[in-house]
VOLO-987661 format. One record per residue (C-alpha): residue in three letters; residue number from 1; x negated, y negated, z negated. Coordinates in steps of 0.25 Angstrom, whole numbers, plus 5000, padded with zeros to 4 digits. Layout:
<dolos>
<aa ALA, i NUM, east X, north Y, up Z>
...
</dolos>
This chain:
<dolos>
<aa UNK, i 1, east 5178, north 5020, up 5123>
<aa UNK, i 2, east 5164, north 5018, up 5118>
<aa UNK, i 3, east 5169, north 5009, up 5107>
<aa UNK, i 4, east 5178, north 5020, up 5103>
<aa UNK, i 5, east 5166, north 5030, up 5103>
<aa UNK, i 6, east 5158, north 5021, up 5095>
<aa UNK, i 7, east 5169, north 5019, up 5085>
<aa UNK, i 8, east 5171, north 5034, up 5083>
<aa UNK, i 9, east 5156, north 5036, up 5081>
<aa UNK, i 10, east 5156, north 5025, up 5070>
<aa UNK, i 11, east 5168, north 5031, up 5064>
<aa UNK, i 12, east 5162, north 5045, up 5064>
<aa UNK, i 13, east 5149, north 5039, up 5058>
<aa UNK, i 14, east 5156, north 5032, up 5047>
<aa UNK, i 15, east 5164, north 5045, up 5043>
<aa UNK, i 16, east 5151, north 5053, up 5043>
<aa UNK, i 17, east 5145, north 5042, up 5034>
<aa UNK, i 18, east 5157, north 5042, up 5025>
<aa UNK, i 19, east 5157, north 5057, up 5024>
<aa UNK, i 20, east 5142, north 5057, up 5020>
<aa UNK, i 21, east 5144, north 5047, up 5009>
<aa UNK, i 22, east 5156, north 5055, up 5004>
<aa UNK, i 23, east 5148, north 5067, up 5004>
<aa UNK, i 24, east 5136, north 5060, up 4996>
<aa UNK, i 25, east 5146, north 5054, up 4986>
<aa UNK, i 26, east 5151, north 5069, up 4984>
<aa UNK, i 27, east 5137, north 5073, up 4981>
<aa UNK, i 28, east 5134, north 5062, up 4972>
<aa UNK, i 29, east 5147, north 5064, up 4963>
<aa UNK, i 30, east 5144, north 5079, up 4962>
<aa UNK, i 31, east 5141, north 5086, up 4949>
<aa UNK, i 32, east 5134, north 5098, up 4956>
<aa UNK, i 33, east 5119, north 5095, up 4954>
<aa UNK, i 34, east 5115, north 5106, up 4964>
<aa UNK, i 35, east 5124, north 5101, up 4974>
<aa UNK, i 36, east 5119, north 5086, up 4973>
<aa UNK, i 37, east 5105, north 5091, up 4973>
<aa UNK, i 38, east 5107, north 5099, up 4986>
<aa UNK, i 39, east 5114, north 5087, up 4992>
<aa UNK, i 40, east 5103, north 5078, up 4988>
<aa UNK, i 41, east 5093, north 5087, up 4995>
<aa UNK, i 42, east 5101, north 5087, up 5007>
<aa UNK, i 43, east 5101, north 5072, up 5007>
<aa UNK, i 44, east 5086, north 5072, up 5006>
<aa UNK, i 45, east 5084, north 5082, up 5017>
<aa UNK, i 46, east 5093, north 5074, up 5026>
<aa UNK, i 47, east 5084, north 5062, up 5022>
<aa UNK, i 48, east 5096, north 5055, up 5015>
<aa UNK, i 49, east 5087, north 5050, up 5004>
<aa UNK, i 50, east 5096, north 5040, up 4998>
<aa UNK, i 51, east 5107, north 5050, up 4995>
<aa UNK, i 52, east 5096, north 5061, up 4991>
<aa UNK, i 53, east 5089, north 5051, up 4981>
<aa UNK, i 54, east 5102, north 5047, up 4975>
<aa UNK, i 55, east 5107, north 5061, up 4972>
<aa UNK, i 56, east 5093, north 5065, up 4967>
<aa UNK, i 57, east 5093, north 5053, up 4958>
<aa UNK, i 58, east 5106, north 5058, up 4952>
<aa UNK, i 59, east 5101, north 5072, up 4950>
<aa UNK, i 60, east 5088, north 5068, up 4943>
<aa UNK, i 61, east 5094, north 5069, up 4929>
<aa UNK, i 62, east 5101, north 5083, up 4931>
<aa UNK, i 63, east 5090, north 5090, up 4939>
<aa UNK, i 64, east 5078, north 5085, up 4931>
<aa UNK, i 65, east 5072, north 5097, up 4924>
<aa UNK, i 66, east 5078, north 5107, up 4934>
<aa UNK, i 67, east 5071, north 5115, up 4946>
<aa UNK, i 68, east 5077, north 5105, up 4955>
<aa UNK, i 69, east 5071, north 5092, up 4949>
<aa UNK, i 70, east 5057, north 5093, up 4956>
<aa UNK, i 71, east 5062, north 5095, up 4970>
<aa UNK, i 72, east 5073, north 5085, up 4968>
<aa UNK, i 73, east 5064, north 5074, up 4963>
<aa UNK, i 74, east 5054, north 5077, up 4974>
<aa UNK, i 75, east 5065, north 5074, up 4984>
<aa UNK, i 76, east 5070, north 5062, up 4976>
<aa UNK, i 77, east 5056, north 5055, up 4977>
<aa UNK, i 78, east 5055, north 5058, up 4992>
<aa UNK, i 79, east 5069, north 5052, up 4993>
<aa UNK, i 80, east 5064, north 5038, up 4988>
<aa UNK, i 81, east 5052, north 5039, up 4997>
<aa UNK, i 82, east 5060, north 5042, up 5009>
<aa UNK, i 83, east 5069, north 5031, up 5006>
<aa UNK, i 84, east 5057, north 5022, up 5006>
<aa UNK, i 85, east 5059, north 5019, up 4991>
<aa UNK, i 86, east 5045, north 5020, up 4988>
<aa UNK, i 87, east 5045, north 5014, up 4974>
<aa UNK, i 88, east 5055, north 5025, up 4970>
<aa UNK, i 89, east 5048, north 5036, up 4977>
<aa UNK, i 90, east 5034, north 5033, up 4971>
<aa UNK, i 91, east 5041, north 5033, up 4957>
<aa UNK, i 92, east 5048, north 5047, up 4960>
<aa UNK, i 93, east 5036, north 5053, up 4966>
<aa UNK, i 94, east 5028, north 5049, up 4954>
<aa UNK, i 95, east 5039, north 5055, up 4945>
<aa UNK, i 96, east 5039, north 5068, up 4953>
<aa UNK, i 97, east 5024, north 5070, up 4950>
<aa UNK, i 98, east 5026, north 5067, up 4935>
<aa UNK, i 99, east 5038, north 5076, up 4934>
<aa UNK, i 100, east 5032, north 5088, up 4942>
<aa UNK, i 101, east 5017, north 5087, up 4941>
<aa UNK, i 102, east 5015, north 5102, up 4945>
<aa UNK, i 103, east 5025, north 5101, up 4957>
<aa UNK, i 104, east 5019, north 5105, up 4971>
<aa UNK, i 105, east 5025, north 5091, up 4975>
<aa UNK, i 106, east 5018, north 5083, up 4964>
<aa UNK, i 107, east 5006, north 5080, up 4973>
<aa UNK, i 108, east 5015, north 5075, up 4985>
<aa UNK, i 109, east 5023, north 5067, up 4975>
<aa UNK, i 110, east 5011, north 5060, up 4969>
<aa UNK, i 111, east 5006, north 5057, up 4983>
<aa UNK, i 112, east 5020, north 5052, up 4987>
<aa UNK, i 113, east 5020, north 5043, up 4975>
<aa UNK, i 114, east 5008, north 5036, up 4980>
<aa UNK, i 115, east 5014, north 5035, up 4994>
<aa UNK, i 116, east 5026, north 5029, up 4989>
<aa UNK, i 117, east 5018, north 5018, up 4982>
<aa UNK, i 118, east 5010, north 5016, up 4995>
<aa UNK, i 119, east 5023, north 5014, up 5003>
<aa UNK, i 120, east 5027, north 5003, up 4993>
<aa UNK, i 121, east 5014, north 4996, up 4997>
<aa UNK, i 122, east 5017, north 4982, up 5004>
<aa UNK, i 123, east 5010, north 4975, up 5015>
<aa UNK, i 124, east 4996, north 4971, up 5011>
<aa UNK, i 125, east 5000, north 4956, up 5009>
<aa UNK, i 126, east 5009, north 4959, up 4998>
<aa UNK, i 127, east 5006, north 4964, up 4983>
<aa UNK, i 128, east 4999, north 4977, up 4983>
<aa UNK, i 129, east 5002, north 4984, up 4970>
<aa UNK, i 130, east 5009, north 4995, up 4977>
<aa UNK, i 131, east 4998, north 4997, up 4986>
<aa UNK, i 132, east 4988, north 4998, up 4974>
<aa UNK, i 133, east 4997, north 5008, up 4967>
<aa UNK, i 134, east 4998, north 5017, up 4980>
<aa UNK, i 135, east 4983, north 5017, up 4981>
<aa UNK, i 136, east 4982, north 5021, up 4966>
<aa UNK, i 137, east 4992, north 5032, up 4968>
<aa UNK, i 138, east 4986, north 5037, up 4980>
<aa UNK, i 139, east 4972, north 5038, up 4974>
<aa UNK, i 140, east 4978, north 5045, up 4962>
<aa UNK, i 141, east 4984, north 5055, up 4971>
<aa UNK, i 142, east 4971, north 5057, up 4978>
<aa UNK, i 143, east 4963, north 5059, up 4965>
<aa UNK, i 144, east 4973, north 5068, up 4959>
<aa UNK, i 145, east 4975, north 5077, up 4972>
<aa UNK, i 146, east 4961, north 5076, up 4979>
<aa UNK, i 147, east 4964, north 5089, up 4988>
<aa UNK, i 148, east 4978, north 5084, up 4992>
<aa UNK, i 149, east 4982, north 5084, up 5007>
<aa UNK, i 150, east 4987, north 5070, up 5005>
<aa UNK, i 151, east 4973, north 5064, up 5002>
<aa UNK, i 152, east 4971, north 5059, up 5016>
<aa UNK, i 153, east 4984, north 5052, up 5016>
<aa UNK, i 154, east 4983, north 5047, up 5002>
<aa UNK, i 155, east 4969, north 5040, up 5006>
<aa UNK, i 156, east 4976, north 5034, up 5018>
<aa UNK, i 157, east 4986, north 5028, up 5009>
<aa UNK, i 158, east 4975, north 5022, up 5000>
<aa UNK, i 159, east 4967, north 5017, up 5012>
<aa UNK, i 160, east 4980, north 5010, up 5017>
<aa UNK, i 161, east 4983, north 5004, up 5004>
<aa UNK, i 162, east 4969, north 4999, up 5002>
<aa UNK, i 163, east 4969, north 4993, up 5016>
<aa UNK, i 164, east 4981, north 4985, up 5012>
<aa UNK, i 165, east 4975, north 4980, up 4999>
<aa UNK, i 166, east 4963, north 4976, up 5007>
<aa UNK, i 167, east 4971, north 4968, up 5016>
<aa UNK, i 168, east 4978, north 4962, up 5004>
<aa UNK, i 169, east 4965, north 4958, up 4998>
<aa UNK, i 170, east 4959, north 4953, up 5011>
<aa UNK, i 171, east 4971, north 4945, up 5014>
<aa UNK, i 172, east 4970, north 4938, up 5001>
<aa UNK, i 173, east 4955, north 4935, up 5004>
<aa UNK, i 174, east 4958, north 4929, up 5017>
<aa UNK, i 175, east 4969, north 4921, up 5012>
<aa UNK, i 176, east 4959, north 4914, up 5002>
<aa UNK, i 177, east 4950, north 4911, up 5014>
<aa UNK, i 178, east 4961, north 4906, up 5022>
<aa UNK, i 179, east 4965, north 4896, up 5011>
<aa UNK, i 180, east 4951, north 4891, up 5010>
<aa UNK, i 181, east 4949, north 4898, up 4996>
<aa UNK, i 182, east 4935, north 4903, up 5001>
<aa UNK, i 183, east 4929, north 4907, up 4988>
<aa UNK, i 184, east 4941, north 4916, up 4984>
<aa UNK, i 185, east 4941, north 4921, up 4999>
<aa UNK, i 186, east 4926, north 4925, up 4997>
<aa UNK, i 187, east 4929, north 4932, up 4984>
<aa UNK, i 188, east 4941, north 4939, up 4989>
<aa UNK, i 189, east 4934, north 4944, up 5002>
<aa UNK, i 190, east 4923, north 4949, up 4994>
<aa UNK, i 191, east 4933, north 4957, up 4985>
<aa UNK, i 192, east 4940, north 4963, up 4997>
<aa UNK, i 193, east 4927, north 4968, up 5002>
<aa UNK, i 194, east 4923, north 4974, up 4989>
<aa UNK, i 195, east 4937, north 4980, up 4987>
<aa UNK, i 196, east 4937, north 4986, up 5001>
<aa UNK, i 197, east 4922, north 4989, up 5005>
<aa UNK, i 198, east 4926, north 5000, up 5016>
<aa UNK, i 199, east 4936, north 4990, up 5023>
<aa UNK, i 200, east 4934, north 4988, up 5038>
<aa UNK, i 201, east 4935, north 4973, up 5035>
<aa UNK, i 202, east 4924, north 4972, up 5024>
<aa UNK, i 203, east 4915, north 4964, up 5033>
<aa UNK, i 204, east 4926, north 4954, up 5036>
<aa UNK, i 205, east 4928, north 4953, up 5021>
<aa UNK, i 206, east 4913, north 4950, up 5019>
<aa UNK, i 207, east 4913, north 4940, up 5031>
<aa UNK, i 208, east 4924, north 4933, up 5024>
<aa UNK, i 209, east 4916, north 4932, up 5011>
<aa UNK, i 210, east 4906, north 4925, up 5019>
<aa UNK, i 211, east 4915, north 4915, up 5026>
<aa UNK, i 212, east 4923, north 4912, up 5013>
<aa UNK, i 213, east 4910, north 4909, up 5005>
<aa UNK, i 214, east 4905, north 4900, up 5017>
<aa UNK, i 215, east 4918, north 4892, up 5017>
<aa UNK, i 216, east 4918, north 4892, up 5001>
<aa UNK, i 217, east 4904, north 4886, up 5001>
<aa UNK, i 218, east 4907, north 4876, up 5012>
<aa UNK, i 219, east 4919, north 4871, up 5004>
<aa UNK, i 220, east 4911, north 4870, up 4991>
<aa UNK, i 221, east 4905, north 4858, up 4984>
<aa UNK, i 222, east 4890, north 4856, up 4988>
<aa UNK, i 223, east 4884, north 4861, up 4975>
<aa UNK, i 224, east 4891, north 4875, up 4977>
<aa UNK, i 225, east 4889, north 4877, up 4992>
<aa UNK, i 226, east 4875, north 4883, up 4991>
<aa UNK, i 227, east 4879, north 4894, up 4982>
<aa UNK, i 228, east 4892, north 4897, up 4990>
<aa UNK, i 229, east 4885, north 4897, up 5004>
<aa UNK, i 230, east 4875, north 4907, up 4997>
<aa UNK, i 231, east 4887, north 4916, up 4994>
<aa UNK, i 232, east 4891, north 4915, up 5008>
<aa UNK, i 233, east 4877, north 4919, up 5013>
<aa UNK, i 234, east 4877, north 4931, up 5003>
<aa UNK, i 235, east 4890, north 4936, up 5008>
<aa UNK, i 236, east 4884, north 4935, up 5022>
<aa UNK, i 237, east 4872, north 4943, up 5018>
<aa UNK, i 238, east 4881, north 4954, up 5012>
<aa UNK, i 239, east 4890, north 4954, up 5025>
<aa UNK, i 240, east 4877, north 4955, up 5034>
<aa UNK, i 241, east 4872, north 4967, up 5026>
<aa UNK, i 242, east 4885, north 4974, up 5024>
<aa UNK, i 243, east 4891, north 4972, up 5038>
<aa UNK, i 244, east 4880, north 4970, up 5048>
<aa UNK, i 245, east 4889, north 4974, up 5060>
<aa UNK, i 246, east 4901, north 4966, up 5056>
<aa UNK, i 247, east 4909, north 4959, up 5067>
<aa UNK, i 248, east 4909, north 4947, up 5057>
<aa UNK, i 249, east 4893, north 4945, up 5058>
<aa UNK, i 250, east 4893, north 4934, up 5067>
<aa UNK, i 251, east 4903, north 4926, up 5059>
<aa UNK, i 252, east 4896, north 4929, up 5046>
<aa UNK, i 253, east 4883, north 4924, up 5051>
<aa UNK, i 254, east 4890, north 4911, up 5055>
<aa UNK, i 255, east 4894, north 4909, up 5041>
<aa UNK, i 256, east 4880, north 4913, up 5036>
<aa UNK, i 257, east 4873, north 4903, up 5045>
<aa UNK, i 258, east 4883, north 4892, up 5040>
<aa UNK, i 259, east 4881, north 4895, up 5026>
<aa UNK, i 260, east 4866, north 4896, up 5028>
<aa UNK, i 261, east 4866, north 4882, up 5034>
<aa UNK, i 262, east 4874, north 4876, up 5023>
<aa UNK, i 263, east 4864, north 4882, up 5013>
<aa UNK, i 264, east 4852, north 4876, up 5020>
<aa UNK, i 265, east 4859, north 4862, up 5021>
<aa UNK, i 266, east 4863, north 4863, up 5006>
<aa UNK, i 267, east 4849, north 4867, up 5002>
<aa UNK, i 268, east 4842, north 4856, up 5010>
<aa UNK, i 269, east 4851, north 4846, up 5004>
<aa UNK, i 270, east 4847, north 4850, up 4990>
<aa UNK, i 271, east 4832, north 4849, up 4993>
</dolos>
């Protein structure tokens, strides 16, 4: 008996699916523009964005230039966004702004263009072109609409994107350190610290500059060591002045002491 009930349920579900497909094919083949637009909007309202977008796409050439074009294109862009096709969504939100710059929806679509770009931003370890594009689009939105209710949200997106870029750059610097490319590591950590001065990890980056210079000097030929240990001590002085309460203070002092002792030994040998 349960198997029969399951069979009837599946059969009903299949028949409903076939009926829905048949109805959509009927709409798709119709030459009645108003009917197709009405049905497209119904699909959109029911969150059937695939069918809605397909109908909207077919209507674009015939609706363009009419009073229906603006509201239809607005939903067309959102159809892609809701399907998580963020590349298409960013394109169509940008088009909406270009097509209807005076629309009451133009500001929202400019913001959604930037949001769509952000949604394409990959994890920090991957190439970050889309993250940079999203930041630029968000900043452009902020500059153009300084009084917008979306400013706080836009700044949050920028902060998140910036954090992702910081993680990418810091990861590259740490990789140099891990493969014993200490000069490159020192330069990279200095660059990260310069690029993200407000970072909560800025003291760590400067501490890693100290360590990198220390091991770079230690691995150098004798005639280059004095200059390079001096760079390590200079990095330590900057660290001490800038981050007097850092949790890395004791470790930084250890490298400062080691570098100082090496310098004393080198200078004694030169006497």
